C-alpha positions as CSV (number, residue, x, y, z in Angstrom):
1,M,-31.9,26.0,10.1
2,K,-30.5,25.8,6.9
3,M,-30.2,29.5,7.1
4,S,-27.9,29.3,9.8
5,R,-26.0,26.3,8.6
6,K,-25.1,28.1,5.6
7,L,-24.2,31.4,7.4
8,R,-22.0,28.9,9.8
9,I,-19.7,27.0,6.7
10,F,-19.6,30.5,5.1
11,A,-17.8,32.0,8.7
12,M,-15.9,28.8,8.8
13,L,-14.8,29.1,5.0
14,L,-13.9,33.3,5.6
15,V,-11.5,31.6,8.6
16,A,-10.0,29.2,6.7
17,T,-9.1,31.8,3.8
18,M,-7.3,34.0,6.9
19,A,-5.3,30.9,8.2
20,G,-4.1,30.3,4.7
21,G,-6.5,28.2,2.2
22,L,-7.1,25.8,4.7
23,L,-10.9,24.9,5.5
24,A,-12.2,23.3,8.3
25,G,-11.5,19.5,8.5
26,G,-8.4,20.0,6.9
27,V,-9.5,20.5,3.0
28,A,-6.7,22.8,0.8
29,I,-8.4,25.5,-1.5
30,A,-5.7,26.8,-3.7
31,Q,-4.6,30.7,-3.3
32,G,-7.0,32.6,-5.6
33,K,-9.6,29.8,-6.9
34,T,-13.3,30.4,-6.7
35,V,-15.1,28.6,-4.0
36,S,-19.0,28.5,-4.7
37,H,-20.0,24.7,-3.2
38,V,-18.6,22.6,-0.8
39,C,-19.3,19.0,0.3
40,L,-20.2,19.4,4.5
41,A,-20.3,16.0,6.7
42,N,-23.8,15.7,9.1
43,N,-20.9,16.9,11.8
44,G,-20.8,20.2,9.9
45,K,-16.5,19.9,8.9
46,V,-16.6,20.7,5.5
47,K,-14.9,17.5,3.9
48,K,-14.5,19.2,0.0
49,A,-14.8,22.4,-2.1
50,G,-14.7,23.6,-5.6
51,D,-16.5,25.4,-8.0
52,D,-20.3,24.6,-8.8
53,T,-18.8,21.2,-10.9
54,L,-17.9,20.2,-7.7
55,K,-19.5,16.6,-7.2
56,C,-19.8,15.2,-3.5
57,S,-20.6,12.2,-2.3
58,K,-24.2,10.7,-0.9
59,K,-23.2,10.7,2.7
60,L,-22.0,14.7,2.0
61,T,-24.6,17.4,1.5
62,K,-23.6,20.2,-1.3
63,V,-23.6,23.4,-0.2
64,A,-23.6,26.4,-2.4
65,I,-21.4,29.4,-1.1
66,S,-19.9,32.7,-2.3
67,G,-16.6,34.3,-1.7
68,T,-13.0,33.9,-2.7
69,T,-9.9,31.9,-1.6
70,G,-7.6,34.2,1.3
71,A,-4.2,34.7,0.7
72,R,-1.4,32.1,1.3
73,G,-0.7,31.4,4.9
74,V,2.3,31.5,7.0
75,A,4.9,28.0,6.3
76,G,5.1,25.5,8.7
77,T,8.2,24.2,10.3
78,D,10.4,22.1,8.8
79,G,9.5,18.3,10.0
80,A,11.6,16.1,11.6
81,D,14.6,14.3,9.9
82,G,13.3,10.7,8.8
83,A,15.0,7.8,9.7
84,R,19.1,6.8,8.2
85,G,18.9,5.1,4.8
86,A,20.3,1.7,4.4
87,R,24.2,1.2,3.1
88,G,24.3,1.6,0.0
89,T,26.5,-1.2,-2.2
90,A,30.1,-1.1,-2.7
91,G,31.4,0.8,-5.7
92,A,32.8,-0.7,-8.5
93,D,37.0,-0.9,-8.2
94,G,39.3,2.2,-9.0
95,E,41.3,2.6,-12.0
96,I,45.3,1.2,-10.6
97,G,47.1,4.0,-9.6
98,P,50.6,5.6,-11.4
99,K,53.6,4.2,-10.9
100,G,55.5,4.7,-7.2
101,D,58.6,6.1,-7.3
102,I,61.4,3.5,-6.5
103,G,62.5,3.7,-2.8
104,K,65.7,3.8,-0.6
105,T,68.1,1.5,-1.3
106,G,68.4,-0.7,1.6
107,K,70.9,-1.6,4.4
108,T,73.6,-4.1,3.5
109,G,73.2,-7.6,4.0
110,A,74.8,-9.7,7.0
111,T,78.0,-11.7,5.6
112,G,77.1,-15.1,4.7
113,S,78.8,-17.4,5.6
114,K,82.1,-19.3,3.9
115,G,81.0,-21.6,0.9
116,D,83.1,-24.7,0.1
117,T,86.5,-24.9,-0.7
118,G,86.1,-25.0,-4.4
119,K,87.9,-28.0,-6.8
120,T,91.3,-28.5,-7.6
121,G,92.0,-26.6,-10.9
122,S,93.4,-28.7,-14.0
123,K,97.2,-28.8,-14.5
124,G,98.6,-25.5,-16.6
125,D,100.4,-25.7,-19.4
126,T,104.5,-25.5,-19.4
127,G,106.0,-22.1,-19.5
128,K,108.3,-21.2,-22.0
129,T,112.1,-22.3,-22.0
130,G,113.7,-18.5,-20.0
131,A,116.4,-16.4,-21.2
132,I,120.0,-18.1,-20.8
133,G,121.8,-16.1,-17.8
134,A,124.2,-13.8,-17.7
135,T,128.0,-15.5,-17.7
136,G,129.6,-16.1,-14.7
137,K,133.1,-14.5,-13.6
138,T,135.9,-16.5,-14.0
139,G,136.3,-18.5,-11.5
140,A,139.7,-18.2,-9.2
141,T,143.6,-20.3,-11.2
142,G,143.2,-23.5,-8.8
143,G,145.9,-25.7,-8.0
144,P,146.1,-29.3,-9.9
145,A,143.4,-31.5,-10.2
146,S,143.3,-35.0,-10.3
147,Y,141.1,-36.5,-12.1
148,Y,139.3,-40.3,-12.8
149,T,136.3,-41.5,-14.4
150,A,132.0,-43.2,-13.3
151,E,130.4,-45.4,-15.2
152,R,127.0,-46.7,-14.8
153,T,125.0,-48.5,-17.4
154,T,121.4,-49.3,-17.4
155,R,120.0,-52.6,-19.9
156,A,116.6,-52.0,-21.4
157,E,113.8,-54.8,-20.3
158,N,110.1,-55.8,-21.2
159,G,107.6,-53.0,-20.9
160,A,110.3,-50.5,-20.8
161,L,112.5,-50.2,-23.2
162,Q,112.8,-46.0,-23.1
163,I,116.5,-45.9,-20.6
164,D,118.5,-43.8,-18.5
165,A,122.3,-44.6,-17.6
166,I,123.6,-42.1,-14.8
167,A,126.7,-41.9,-14.2
168,R,127.5,-39.7,-11.0
169,C,130.8,-38.5,-9.7
170,D,131.5,-38.7,-5.6
171,S,130.0,-36.7,-2.8
172,G,132.0,-33.0,-3.0
173,D,133.4,-33.8,-6.8
174,V,132.7,-31.6,-9.5
175,A,132.0,-33.2,-13.2
176,T,134.2,-32.3,-16.1
177,G,132.4,-34.0,-18.9
178,G,131.2,-37.1,-19.7
179,G,129.8,-39.4,-22.4
180,F,127.8,-42.9,-23.1
181,T,128.7,-45.9,-25.5
182,K,126.4,-48.5,-26.9
183,S,126.0,-52.6,-26.3
184,V,126.7,-52.9,-29.8
185,A,125.7,-50.5,-33.2
186,G,122.5,-51.3,-33.2
187,G,119.5,-51.3,-32.0
188,L,119.5,-48.1,-29.5
189,E,118.7,-44.5,-30.7
190,I,119.9,-41.8,-28.4
191,L,117.8,-39.3,-26.9
192,I,119.9,-37.3,-24.7
193,S,123.7,-37.2,-23.5
194,A,124.0,-34.3,-21.4
195,P,125.4,-33.2,-17.7
196,S,123.1,-33.9,-14.9
197,G,123.5,-30.9,-12.5
198,D,127.5,-30.6,-11.4
199,A,128.3,-33.7,-10.0
200,A,126.4,-36.3,-13.8
201,W,126.1,-37.0,-16.6
202,L,122.7,-38.7,-18.1
203,A,122.6,-40.9,-21.4
204,R,119.2,-41.9,-22.1
205,A,118.6,-43.9,-25.5
206,Q,115.0,-45.5,-26.9
207,A,115.8,-49.8,-27.5
208,T,114.0,-51.1,-30.7
209,S,113.9,-54.3,-27.9
210,A,115.0,-55.8,-24.6
211,G,118.4,-56.9,-24.2
212,F,120.3,-53.5,-25.3
213,S,121.9,-51.4,-22.8
214,I,123.2,-48.0,-22.7
215,T,126.7,-46.9,-20.3
216,A,126.8,-43.2,-19.4
217,W,130.2,-41.8,-17.7
218,V,131.3,-39.2,-16.2
219,I,134.9,-37.6,-15.8
220,C,135.7,-36.0,-12.4
221,A,137.4,-33.5,-10.8
222,D,138.8,-35.2,-7.3
223,L,138.6,-32.2,-5.4
């Protein structure tokens, strides 16, 4: 009985060696390794294999055999793809990219609403006196003319010590000369005594007090 069981084990090892180094029961044996002992279960399956240092548990029977491990078996087919892994954590922020090119010029915007009217500017400086005009042509010789004198007197009052007296010719007549007279010798400073347009004479004075008067007179050509 023991001999036949030993022979059966040997046969099983031989089949396993030819199949690529797997013993019955799924025990692997390295290629070229000497196998002299196996651990045998009660059902006849080999659980472990090795040399004479092989140790078996109490439930297994250690059996000595002889022979060498056969050539490596053909590689099995690839297993099915494993399940997809969990999503990884987000990576760190990348570095700031280089500055982009300048964009194209935008379209012209719509016309804005009319602004408020600006404030009136301050009064400008008085302009310079213009150059003296060219001398006019000599007029035609007139006929005999008659002359008359017109006068105008102005009196200084409190609060208005600068006084103007303007003597005027009749409408259509022309002033040919004029002058002024004062009420008293003192108390008035004459500022202006000159023609005022073509038909009047202006006399302007500064009084030192109220009561003083100035009279302007004009010589008119009766036309």
